[in-house]
C-alpha positions as a printed Julia matrix, in Angstrom:
510×3 Matrix{Float64}:
 72.27   86.18  -55.72
 69.19   87.04  -57.81
 70.04   89.46  -60.6
 68.24   90.8   -63.65
 69.91   92.33  -66.7
 69.22   95.9   -67.81
 69.24   95.71  -71.59
 68.35   99.31  -72.37
 66.85  102.61  -71.25
 65.24  105.69  -72.74
 64.54  109.16  -71.4
 62.4   111.78  -73.15
 61.09  115.26  -72.47
 57.98  116.78  -74.03
 58.23  120.55  -74.21
 54.74  121.83  -73.34
 54.79  125.49  -72.22
 51.42  126.49  -73.68
 49.75  123.39  -72.28
 51.28  124.22  -68.9
 50.22  127.86  -69.15
 46.6   126.77  -69.44
 46.44  123.45  -67.58
 49.39  123.23  -65.2
 47.71  123.05  -61.8
 49.1   126.31  -60.36
 48.04  128.57  -63.27
 44.85  126.58  -63.89
 43.59  126.88  -60.3
 44.61  130.54  -60.16
 42.64  131.26  -63.34
 39.59  129.29  -62.19
 39.46  130.9   -58.74
 40.81  134.42  -59.26
 40.62  135.18  -62.97
 43.5   136.73  -64.91
 45.78  137.77  -62.05
 49.09  139.64  -62.34
 50.93  136.33  -62.09
 48.98  134.93  -65.06
 49.54  138.1   -67.05
 53.29  137.98  -66.36
 53.88  134.24  -66.8
 53.84  134.2   -70.64
 56.8   136.59  -70.77
 58.88  134.13  -68.72
 58.22  131.08  -70.91
 61.18  129.39  -72.58
 61.28  128.83  -76.31
 61.86  125.3   -77.53
 65.45  126.21  -78.36
 66.03  127.54  -74.84
 64.6   124.36  -73.29
 66.68  122.23  -75.67
 69.88  124.1   -74.74
 69.25  123.91  -70.98
 72.04  121.68  -69.67
 70.0   119.5   -67.24
 67.57  118.69  -70.07
 70.44  117.51  -72.24
 71.83  115.41  -69.37
 68.38  113.84  -68.94
 68.13  112.65  -72.57
 71.77  111.53  -72.73
 72.97  114.53  -74.71
 75.82  115.05  -72.25
 77.36  113.17  -69.31
 76.4   114.19  -65.8
 80.08  114.85  -65.07
 80.08  117.57  -67.73
 76.91  119.07  -66.29
 78.64  119.45  -62.93
 81.39  121.5   -64.6
 78.95  124.12  -65.93
 78.53  127.11  -63.57
 75.08  127.79  -62.19
 72.61  129.19  -62.91
 72.39  126.76  -65.82
 69.68  128.88  -67.4
 72.27  131.66  -67.58
 74.88  129.37  -69.15
 73.0   127.58  -71.88
 74.7   125.14  -74.21
 75.53  125.77  -77.83
 75.29  123.19  -80.55
 72.96  120.89  -78.57
 70.51  118.76  -80.48
 66.97  117.5   -80.16
 68.18  113.92  -79.72
 70.48  112.42  -77.11
 71.77  108.87  -76.73
 68.71  107.99  -74.58
 65.87  109.89  -76.21
 64.71  113.34  -77.27
 63.16  116.67  -76.35
 59.96  116.78  -78.43
 58.46  120.16  -79.46
 54.95  120.92  -78.24
 53.17  120.76  -81.61
 54.46  117.24  -82.23
 53.53  116.25  -78.69
 49.95  117.41  -79.25
 49.95  115.23  -82.36
 51.29  112.33  -80.32
 48.41  112.72  -77.87
 46.02  112.42  -80.81
 47.84  109.25  -81.9
 47.24  107.85  -78.41
 43.54  108.72  -78.49
 41.25  105.78  -79.38
 37.92  107.41  -78.38
 37.99  110.59  -80.52
 38.71  112.75  -77.47
 41.35  114.88  -79.22
 40.36  116.98  -82.22
 43.06  118.72  -84.25
 42.62  121.53  -86.77
 43.18  120.22  -90.32
 46.16  122.41  -91.21
 47.81  121.76  -87.86
 47.28  118.0   -88.21
 48.91  118.04  -91.67
 51.89  120.03  -90.38
 52.39  117.68  -87.43
 52.07  114.6   -89.64
 54.93  115.84  -91.82
 57.14  116.52  -88.8
 56.43  113.21  -87.06
 57.09  111.31  -90.29
 60.73  112.43  -89.98
 61.08  110.97  -86.48
 63.51  108.05  -86.13
 61.05  106.17  -83.88
 57.71  106.72  -85.62
 56.64  103.94  -87.95
 53.73  103.8   -90.39
 51.5   101.94  -87.97
 51.87  104.63  -85.32
 51.54  107.53  -87.77
 48.4   106.04  -89.32
 46.6   106.77  -86.06
 46.95  110.55  -86.49
 43.62  112.04  -87.57
 43.09  114.11  -90.74
 41.66  116.87  -88.6
 38.6   119.08  -88.23
 37.6   122.55  -89.33
 38.48  125.23  -86.8
 34.77  126.15  -86.55
 33.96  122.62  -85.3
 36.67  122.87  -82.65
 35.5   126.31  -81.52
 31.94  124.99  -81.23
 33.16  122.14  -78.99
 34.99  124.55  -76.68
 32.17  127.11  -76.62
 29.22  124.77  -76.09
 30.41  121.32  -75.02
 33.02  122.05  -72.35
 35.96  120.96  -74.49
 39.36  122.37  -73.55
 41.23  124.25  -76.29
 44.78  123.24  -77.2
 47.21  125.96  -78.21
 50.37  126.32  -80.26
 51.93  129.62  -81.22
 49.18  131.38  -79.28
 46.49  129.97  -81.6
 43.85  127.31  -81.05
 45.0   124.18  -82.89
 42.7   121.6   -81.38
 40.7   120.62  -78.34
 40.21  117.92  -75.73
 36.56  116.81  -75.55
 34.6   115.55  -72.59
 34.25  111.8   -72.37
 31.06  111.95  -70.31
 28.4   114.5   -69.34
 28.37  113.9   -65.57
 31.33  111.63  -64.71
 34.08  113.97  -63.53
 36.66  111.18  -64.0
 35.97  111.48  -67.72
 35.91  115.27  -68.01
 38.25  116.85  -70.5
 40.84  117.99  -67.96
 41.33  114.48  -66.55
 41.43  112.95  -70.03
 44.05  115.52  -71.05
 46.2   114.45  -68.09
 45.81  110.79  -68.96
 46.44  111.15  -72.69
 49.51  113.32  -72.06
 50.92  110.73  -69.66
 50.13  107.95  -72.14
 51.82  109.86  -74.98
 54.94  110.54  -72.9
 55.18  106.88  -71.94
 54.69  105.85  -75.57
 57.49  108.11  -76.82
 59.9   106.68  -74.23
 58.9   103.1   -75.09
 59.45  103.74  -78.81
 62.92  105.07  -78.07
 63.6   102.07  -75.84
 62.76   99.73  -78.71
 65.05  101.69  -81.01
 67.9   101.79  -78.46
 67.77   98.04  -77.83
 67.02   96.94  -81.38
 64.12   94.92  -80.02
 60.98   94.37  -82.07
 57.72   95.43  -80.39
 56.47   91.84  -80.64
 59.32   90.67  -78.39
 58.09   92.61  -75.36
 56.33   90.22  -72.96
 55.15   92.57  -70.27
 54.87   96.29  -69.5
 54.78   97.86  -66.03
 53.58  101.49  -66.03
 54.43  103.6   -62.99
 53.32  107.2   -63.47
 51.19  109.26  -61.09
 47.97  109.38  -63.1
 44.87  107.28  -62.45
 42.52  106.05  -65.16
 38.96  104.95  -64.49
 35.4   106.21  -64.2
 32.93  107.07  -61.45
 32.63  103.4   -60.48
 36.4   102.8   -60.06
 38.39  105.97  -60.26
 41.89  104.57  -60.56
 41.58  101.12  -62.02
 44.15  101.5   -64.86
 45.51  100.15  -67.25
 48.01  102.58  -68.77
 50.53   99.8   -69.39
 48.49   97.85  -71.93
 47.16  101.07  -73.47
 50.73  102.22  -74.19
 51.8    98.76  -75.36
 48.89   98.7   -77.82
 49.94  101.9   -79.61
 53.6   100.79  -79.69
 52.64   97.53  -81.41
 53.64   95.26  -78.52
 50.97   92.74  -79.5
 52.37   89.92  -77.34
 52.62   92.01  -74.18
 50.37   92.16  -71.19
 50.88   94.58  -68.32
 49.71   96.4   -65.24
 50.16   99.71  -63.43
 52.09  100.35  -60.21
 51.16  103.39  -58.1
 53.09  104.64  -55.09
 53.42  108.39  -55.64
 57.1   109.28  -56.1
 58.2   105.78  -55.09
 56.23  104.3   -57.99
 59.1   103.9   -60.5
 61.4   102.08  -58.08
 58.56   99.81  -56.97
 57.7    99.3   -60.64
 61.3    98.28  -61.35
 61.24   95.8   -58.48
 57.88   94.36  -59.6
 59.11   93.9   -63.16
 62.51   92.53  -62.15
 60.9    90.0   -59.83
 58.87   88.6   -62.72
 61.94   88.33  -64.92
 64.06   86.76  -62.17
 61.52   84.03  -61.42
 61.05   83.2   -65.1
 57.46   84.42  -65.36
 58.37   87.02  -68.02
 61.35   87.39  -70.3
 61.42   90.91  -71.75
 59.77   93.36  -69.37
 59.55   97.13  -69.97
 59.03   99.62  -67.14
 57.45  102.81  -68.5
 56.13  106.16  -67.29
 54.95  109.42  -68.81
 54.66  112.85  -67.23
 52.03  114.77  -65.28
 50.43  117.89  -66.81
 49.41  119.38  -63.4
 53.1   119.59  -62.42
 53.86  122.02  -65.27
 54.72  125.44  -63.74
 53.97  124.11  -60.27
 56.59  126.54  -58.94
 55.96  129.1   -61.68
 54.76  131.81  -59.3
 58.12  131.79  -57.5
 60.06  131.77  -60.78
 58.17  134.83  -61.97
 58.77  136.58  -58.63
 62.51  135.91  -59.01
 62.44  137.2   -62.61
 63.89  133.96  -63.92
 62.69  131.63  -66.69
 59.7   129.46  -65.82
 61.7   126.23  -66.05
 58.94  123.68  -65.38
 57.87  123.47  -69.0
 58.58  119.82  -69.84
 56.8   116.55  -69.2
 59.29  113.82  -68.34
 59.13  110.18  -69.39
 61.31  107.1   -69.21
 61.44  103.42  -70.15
 63.77  100.62  -68.99
 64.01   97.09  -70.43
 64.68   94.24  -67.99
 65.77   90.81  -69.23
 67.34   87.65  -67.76
 70.93   88.17  -66.66
 73.2    86.75  -69.38
 76.48   87.95  -67.86
 76.98   90.77  -70.39
 74.59   93.41  -69.07
 74.57   95.7   -66.02
 72.37   94.1   -63.41
 69.79   95.0   -60.83
 70.21   93.01  -57.61
 67.09   91.63  -56.01
 68.8    90.49  -52.83
 69.61   94.07  -51.78
 66.28   95.89  -51.7
 65.38   98.71  -49.38
 61.82   99.26  -48.22
 60.07  101.74  -45.97
 57.99   99.59  -43.66
 54.9   100.75  -41.77
 56.78  100.87  -38.49
 59.95  102.51  -39.82
 58.99  106.09  -38.95
 58.71  109.1   -41.25
 61.61  111.28  -40.13
 64.33  111.9   -42.77
 66.74  109.82  -40.67
 64.3   106.92  -40.42
 63.57  106.95  -44.15
 67.28  107.09  -45.03
 68.05  104.22  -42.67
 65.29  102.05  -44.1
 66.16  102.69  -47.74
 69.97  102.8   -47.59
 71.52  101.52  -44.37
 69.29   98.48  -43.77
 69.74   96.83  -47.22
 73.49   97.51  -47.22
 73.92   95.95  -43.78
 71.91   92.88  -44.79
 74.19   92.42  -47.79
 77.38   92.9   -45.79
 78.15   96.16  -47.57
 79.14   99.58  -46.24
 78.33  103.1   -47.38
 81.69  103.21  -49.17
 80.81  100.16  -51.27
 78.36  102.29  -53.27
 79.83  104.8   -55.72
 76.68  106.87  -56.32
 73.4   107.38  -54.48
 70.54  108.67  -56.65
 67.4   109.68  -54.79
 65.16  112.66  -55.57
 66.83  114.12  -58.66
 64.9   117.4   -58.94
 66.7   120.18  -60.8
 67.75  122.49  -57.98
 67.13  125.66  -60.03
 63.45  124.72  -60.08
 63.04  123.96  -56.39
 65.36  126.52  -54.74
 63.33  129.65  -55.7
 60.23  128.04  -54.19
 61.94  127.44  -50.85
 62.17  123.66  -51.28
 65.97  123.7   -51.22
 68.44  121.62  -53.22
 66.7   118.26  -52.88
 69.46  115.98  -54.29
 72.04  117.73  -52.12
 69.86  117.37  -49.01
 69.49  113.64  -49.67
 73.19  112.92  -50.08
 73.99  115.05  -47.0
 71.55  112.96  -44.97
 73.23  109.8   -46.3
 76.66  111.17  -45.38
 75.48  112.09  -41.89
 74.16  108.57  -41.38
 77.47  107.18  -42.59
 79.22  109.26  -39.92
 76.92  108.02  -37.15
 77.64  104.42  -38.23
 81.38  105.18  -38.26
 81.68  104.33  -41.95
 83.39  107.68  -42.53
 84.86  110.41  -40.35
 82.96  113.66  -39.83
 85.77  115.51  -41.57
 85.14  113.42  -44.7
 81.43  114.24  -44.98
 81.7   116.83  -47.74
 84.09  114.63  -49.71
 81.48  111.86  -49.49
 78.79  114.32  -50.63
 80.84  115.57  -53.57
 81.99  112.14  -54.76
 78.86  110.07  -54.2
 76.0   112.49  -54.8
 74.18  112.97  -58.09
 72.94  116.38  -59.3
 69.31  116.83  -60.22
 68.51  116.5   -63.92
 64.76  115.87  -63.78
 61.73  118.15  -63.91
 59.38  118.23  -60.93
 57.07  115.55  -62.27
 56.74  113.87  -58.89
 57.55  110.28  -59.76
 60.1   110.9   -62.53
 62.93  112.38  -60.38
 62.97  109.52  -57.86
 66.2   107.83  -58.77
 65.29  106.42  -62.18
 66.87  109.24  -64.29
 70.27  107.96  -63.14
 69.76  104.37  -64.32
 70.97  105.18  -67.83
 74.06  107.12  -66.76
 74.86  104.51  -64.09
 74.56  101.58  -66.51
 76.83  103.34  -69.0
 79.43  103.81  -66.26
 79.03  100.21  -65.05
 79.55   98.85  -68.58
 82.65  100.99  -69.06
 84.18  100.04  -65.71
 83.91  103.58  -64.28
 81.66  102.47  -61.45
 81.22   99.36  -59.35
 77.89  100.0   -57.69
 75.01  102.55  -57.68
 71.9   102.75  -55.52
 68.59  103.93  -56.97
 66.25  105.32  -54.3
 62.59  106.19  -54.65
 60.73  108.17  -51.98
 57.02  108.81  -51.75
 54.57  110.96  -49.8
 51.51  108.86  -49.06
 49.93  111.64  -47.03
 49.0   113.35  -50.33
 46.08  110.93  -50.64
 44.63  111.94  -47.25
 44.67  108.27  -46.26
 47.7   108.15  -43.97
 50.59  110.25  -42.74
 53.09  107.51  -43.6
 56.05  108.08  -45.89
 56.98  105.52  -48.52
 60.03  104.39  -50.4
 62.08  101.6   -51.94
 65.6   101.13  -53.29
 67.81   98.73  -55.22
 71.43   98.29  -56.3
 72.92   98.32  -59.79
 76.18   96.45  -60.48
 78.38   95.71  -63.52
 77.85   92.71  -65.8
 78.65   89.47  -64.02
 81.54   88.85  -66.41
 83.08   92.11  -65.24
 82.7    90.94  -61.66
 84.9    87.93  -62.36
 82.28   85.68  -63.86
 80.3    85.25  -60.66
 76.87   84.92  -62.25
 73.81   83.47  -60.64
 73.8    79.67  -60.51
 70.46   77.94  -60.03
 69.74   74.63  -58.29
 69.0    73.11  -61.69
 72.41   74.21  -62.94
 74.06   72.54  -59.96
 72.06   69.34  -60.5
 73.08   69.2   -64.14
 76.75   69.66  -63.26
 76.59   66.93  -60.61
 74.89   64.54  -63.02
 77.58   65.18  -65.62
 80.36   64.52  -63.11
 78.67   61.35  -61.85
 78.21   60.09  -65.4
 81.87   60.68  -66.12
 82.92   58.86  -62.95
 80.59   55.98  -63.74
 82.1    55.62  -67.19
 85.63   55.59  -65.83
 84.79   53.03  -63.16
 83.28   50.72  -65.77
């Protein structure tokens, strides 16, 4: 059985309401095509403060500020039952305020794309210097800043995009090219924001694991952004760009893209390298997507509820060789959505859940938790998209009934016991299973769980290339020591044992 150890994990949110107000795709397109509509005039009054976003229970569950079990005990709507006494930092990561995130984007900028106003840059520098994950090398990359008049000239005459905090212009994103639309300011903003979110998660991962940046061998980045120019629009490489800023000088890396299935495929790609011995310490990283901010904002405003899509999500997971002490990812129980599998919900569920379980001789009841599309239901329900995590576990339960793994009468018990509530913002790739890795590994280490399945689903039709769906899945299990010491034994291990026994026998015979 091929297994890879999960040494650590980090989850971060970047609160970015003013960035979303201007550059989230829904408000941005509305403004560009229709001007200042009633929706755009109303939206600012529905924005959450940083404190409100920090005290929103799903956000705290995402960063490890509270267990998922506690989240399930809080009555909905969660925005009407906010927490008290919650902090910026959880056991996995943090919720970063928008001004510091803008500063982090500048830190990630190596081509002078981001300009910050001098006073704002100084303020952000002071705040970031107090961060538990920012070191001198990272902070030294933050610029001294520019006069506000310079920034206003860039936005007025050179197509730069203004950056806002507290309703004031505090910087801008400059064009990277005069005619190449892949290097226009809007695209570069998306890319730098995703890079910054991935960087923050990687820095927290290093802190959580106690690993030095130099020890990272390889980075796999799996967001939904594409970096390139007019000659190759999505060539990459976010992975090495993030590793560079984090100080991972011995790392190489590449990007994995598969829409929402990207993170699970990224985990499999990284784990495969570790399992075969090609890499030792491999980090899987992703930042968020600016266009997804306030994607459902129009429906939230209509319902007179807070515009909840105000955070960019990010995560990082460290994969290492299985030493018997860490929760493991199994590589012999992988689900995949093949070309011929079909795109109906039943077909996708069968391919990603039933097929790998049957191949491994396992049943639906051998898995304690199924984590698929972990969208916060309070974000998706007002827009008519339903409770996505609930729909996924119901489909799994229905399939279990058809395969006679459970009785029909036990469906809702299965749903309640084995489903996972949504704790992730609608960032596309981020919700697809990976937010549960941290919570699952904690439970596996503590003996509260024997097995969890992480499921990533994708929508390839978004690219206008095919109508096919996509997806992949894998199993998490406790440390091999907790499973009775049944760790992976290689052929070389067996050879060595046989040689030892034969040597002993030879000595006795002599």
